[in-house]
C-alpha positions in Angstrom: -19.4 1.8 -7.3 -19.7 3.6 -4.0 -16.5 1.9 -2.7 -14.6 2.9 -5.9 -15.5 6.6 -5.5 -14.3 6.5 -1.9 -11.0 4.9 -3.0 -10.5 7.4 -5.7 -11.3 10.3 -3.4 -9.0 8.9 -0.8 -6.1 8.5 -3.2 -6.6 12.0 -4.6 -6.8 13.4 -1.0 -3.5 11.7 -0.2 -1.9 13.1 -3.3 -3.1 16.6 -2.5 -1.8 16.3 1.1 1.6 15.4 -0.3 1.9 11.8 0.8 5.0 9.9 -0.1 5.2 7.6 -3.1 5.5 4.7 -0.7 2.2 5.7 1.0 0.5 6.0 -2.4 1.9 2.6 -3.6 0.7 0.9 -0.4 -2.8 2.6 -0.7 -3.1 1.2 -4.2 -2.0 -2.2 -3.0 -4.6 -2.1 -0.3 -7.3 -1.1 -2.7 -6.5 -4.1 -4.9 -6.8 -6.4 -2.0 -10.1 -4.9 -1.0 -11.4 -5.3 -4.6 -10.5 -9.0 -4.4 -12.3 -9.3 -1.1 -15.6 -8.4 -2.8 -15.5 -11.5 -5.0 -16.8 -15.0 -4.3 -14.3 -17.1 -2.2 -12.7 -19.0 -5.2 -12.4 -15.9 -7.3 -11.2 -14.0 -4.3 -8.4 -16.5 -3.7 -7.4 -16.4 -7.4 -7.4 -12.6 -7.4 -5.3 -12.4 -4.2 -2.8 -14.9 -5.6 -2.5 -12.8 -8.8 -1.7 -9.5 -7.0 1.7 -7.9 -7.2 3.4 -9.0 -4.0 6.4 -6.7 -4.1 7.2 -4.4 -1.3 7.6 -0.8 -2.2 11.4 -1.1 -1.8 11.4 -4.0 -4.3 9.2 -2.1 -6.7 11.4 1.0 -6.4 14.6 -1.0 -7.1 13.0 -2.6 -10.2 11.7 0.8 -11.4 15.1 2.3 -11.0 16.8 -0.5 -12.9 18.6 -2.0 -9.9 17.9 -5.7 -10.2 20.5 -6.8 -7.7 19.5 -9.5 -5.2 21.0 -7.8 -2.2 18.2 -7.7 0.3 20.4 -6.6 3.2 18.5 -3.4 3.8 15.1 -5.2 3.9 13.5 -6.3 7.1 14.3 -10.0 7.1 11.3 -10.9 9.2 8.9 -10.0 6.4 11.0 -10.6 3.2 9.8 -14.1 2.6 6.2 -13.8 3.8 3.4 -13.8 1.3 1.6 -10.5 0.8 -1.4 -9.8 3.0 -3.3 -6.6 3.4 -2.0 -6.5 7.0 1.6 -6.3 5.8 0.9 -2.9 4.4 0.5 -1.5 7.9 3.7 -3.2 9.2 6.1 -1.2 7.0 
């Protein structure tokens, strides 16, 4: 409960400060990873495996209806790696 309040306040603070959509998307992704980390090991692994693993750029293309497979503008070093909470900070 205490953690959830912190996350909500953090997200609201970011929104008030005018953060980008990408920053907000990444903050939400990080929050979901943190929620998984609070579970038992087996449930944590299931939770982490079920998370949306799309980069913000992939999410934005889908959201805008651009479903092409051209990934030439993505960083190739991270395009095939599974999502991890550390990947959020490498963008």
